[in-house]
N, C-alpha and C positions, 0 to 999 in steps of 0.2 A: 667438500668435494668440488664446489665451484671453482676453488683455487686450483685443484688439480686439473680441471678442464682448461684454465687459463694457461696453466704450466704446459699441457700437452699442446695446445694451440701454438704456445711459443716456440716449442721444440721442433715442431713441424715448419714452422716459418723460418726459423733459425736455419734449419739444413738447407733450405731452399736460398736464403741469404748467402751461406757459405759457397754455394756452387755459383751463385750470382757474382760474388765478389773475387773468388780466386785467380780468375784470369786476368782481372785489373790488377791484382797485387802482384801476380807473375810479371805482367808487362813493366810495372812501375818499378819493380825490384831489379830487373835484368836490364831493361833499356834506360831506366831513369826517365821514362816518358808517362806522363799523367795523360792517359787516354781517354780524351772526351767523347771519343766514338762508343765507348764501352756500352753505354745505356741504349743507343741506336742499335748497336750490334744484338742485344738481348732482345729488343723488340722485333728486329727483322728475324731472328731465330722463331719466334713465336708467330710472327705472320707467315712465315714460310711453312710452318707446320700447320697452321689454320688452313693455309690455301691448299696444302695436299689432302688434308681430310675433307674439306668442304668440296672440293672440285673432283677429286680421284678416289674419294673414300678410304685412303690409305690411314691406317691406325697411327696415331702419333709415335708409338714405340718403334714402328716400322720406318716411320718418316725422320726419326732422330738422327740416325747415322749419316743420312743424306744432308740434312740441315746442318749437322756439324761439319761434313766435308765441304759444303759449300762456303760457310763461314770461315772456315781454315783458309781455303783458297782465296776470299776476299781479304782476310787478314795478311796471309803471306804477300801477296801482290801489292797490297796498300803499303805495307812497310817497306818492301823492296824498292818499289818504283818512286815513292812519294816521302815518306817519313825518314828513310835512310839517308836522304839527301841532308837532313837538318838534325839527325839525330845526335850529333856531338856538340850540338848548339846548346845555349841555356836552356833550362826547362821551360820557361815562358814561350820561347819560340816554338817548340813542339806542342806545347799545351794550345797556343793560337792556332797551329796548323791542324791539329786534330779537331779542334772546336768548330773550325771552318768546314772541315770534311763532314763533321756531325750535323751542321746545319743543311748541308747538300742531302745527305742521307734522310734526315729527317722530314726535310721538305717532299721528297720524292714518296717516301712512305705515306705522308699524310695526303698526297694527291691521289696515290693508288688505292689506298685503303679508308681514306677520311679519317676523322678522328673518333669514328664509332668504335665502341669496345668490341672486341672479338674474343671468343673463347670456344675451345674445343670441348665440347659436351659429351662426356663419356657415360654420365649417369650410372655409375658403379654401386650407389647405395651408401649405406653407413654400416659402420661397426660399434658395438658397445663393449667396453672392457671396464668391469668395476664402476660403472656409472659414468664413465668418459665416453662421449660420442664424438666419432670422427668420420668424415666423409672418406671413402675408400680411395677417391682420386688424390686426396691430400696425402693419404699414407703412401701410396703409389708414387706421388711425386717425391716425397721425403726419401724413399729408398733410392729412388733414380739418383736423386741429387747427391747423396751420400756416396753412391756407387761411384758416380762420375768424379767426385773430388777425391775419393780413395784411389782411383784409377790413375788420376793425375799425380798424386804423390809417390805411387809406385813407379810411374814412368819417370819421375825426376831422381828417384832413389836408385833404380835397378836397370835402367837402360843407358845405352851409350850416349844417345842424345841427350837424354836427361842429366846425365854427368857433365855433358859439355855445356848445358845451359848453367848448371850449377858453377862450373869453372868460370864462366864467364860472368856470372852474378858476383862471384867472389874477387876476381881479379882479371879484368880483360886483358891488361897488357901481357900478364903471365901466360894467359890462355892462348893468345895469339902466338907467343914465342914456341908454344908446343904444338903449333900446327894447327889450332882450332880457326876455322873461318868465321870471324865474329860477325860479318854481315850476314851470313847464312844463319847463324844461331839467332840473331836478331829477328830475322823473317820468320823463322819456324816459332820463336817464341810468341811474336805478336800474332802468328796464324793461331797458335794453341790459345792464346788469350781471347782471339775472337770466336774460336770453336767453344770453349767453356761458356762463353757469353750466348751464344746462340743456342747451345744445348739447354742452358738455363732459361732462356726465353721459351724454348719448346715445352719445357716442364711447366712453367707459370703458366703458359696457354692451356693447359689442362686443369689448371687448379682456380686460376682467377681470370677474369675479362683483362685483356690487354688493348692498350691503345697507344699510338705514338706520342701522345701527351705524357706517357709515363716515362720517357727516357730520362728526363732529369731527375726524377725520383728514384730511378734504379741507380744512375750514377752516384747520387748522393749515398744512397745505402751502400754501395760498394765502397765509396770513400770512408765511411764510418766504421764499415767493419774491418778495413785494414787498419785504421788508426787503433781500434779497440783491440784486435787481436795481434797486432804487429805486422809490419810491412815485410814481405817477402817470405812468408811461411805458410805452407799449406795447413798444417795443424793451427797455426794463428788465424787464418781465415775461418776455419771450422769453429774456433772458440769465439771469435768475434761475431760470426754470424749467429751462433746460438744465443750469445750474450744479447745482440740486438734484438733477435726474434722474441726472447723472453721478456726483455725489457718493454718492447713495444705492446706485447700482448697484456702485461700487467698495466702499463700506462693506459692503454685503451680502455681496459676494464674500470680503473679508478678515475681517470680524467676525461675519457673520451677518446674516440680514434683520431679525432683532429689533432690531439696533442701527443700522439704515440711517436712520431718521428722527431719532435721537438726533444722530448726527453732522451732519444738516443743520441742527437746532436749535442745536449747538455753533457751527457756521460763522455762524449769524444773529447769536448773541451777540458773537462777535469782530467781526463787521461793524459792529454798532451802536456798539461802543467805537472801532474804528480809522476806518471810514468810514461814518458814520450814513446818508449820501445813497444808498448802494448802490453796486454795482460800476459802474453807467454813471455815476452822478452827475447824470442828468439830472432836470430839473423841469419839470413839465407834460408835454403830449402832444407832444414835439419829435420 
């Protein structure tokens, strides 16, 4: 029964990780940009949700669409005005640029909110099923995370803009010949990546305390999820997130919480050697 509890905790955590990483995977796969801003976007989404709840009493579920819209706008403008100027340059150039932007955003968030952990306290109680105890806010967060990840998958598969994103991901030159405006798709993609990061931050703020010091941790987890599940795949992000969540949960049980992320990184290194395409082996947004 103890192991079932650990497994349940891992599944909940994994769903959150999938939502956290899918935007990072999208930007990396379409723009070939390793977005170092991603961790700060997550924390910014959490802070905005906390700000709306603390100062105006707005329920996080009601604040979520506004937070997502704000992050989308920030991402869209950032890509269009800044990153687009160097998007065709080597990966190291865009990585350095987004790292510099990340430092600016991180410092402003730390100045405004300090490094004190913040959390939206919903106090929804617990549920028990077959001897497994789970806080309702975690279950609520898991459902939201899976719903958002699923909505992104449907967007990419079934909408005109989604098909354009997939086309650019597969062959940018051919997509341009078909009349697709590449720079616009890049901006939309980066905006969606920021939106998903902000939404993940909003969900995390309802489940765990967040602080600006976690930006690096979130970025690292997103990277690991992409490598485990396979880059450029929404199902891959889901598989990678669940794998990392379950591994961290069991590693924390057997080796202590301080070693949980280390075990995840070790798995990532093994997969890079054995199966570089990730567990799913899916290329593109299939």
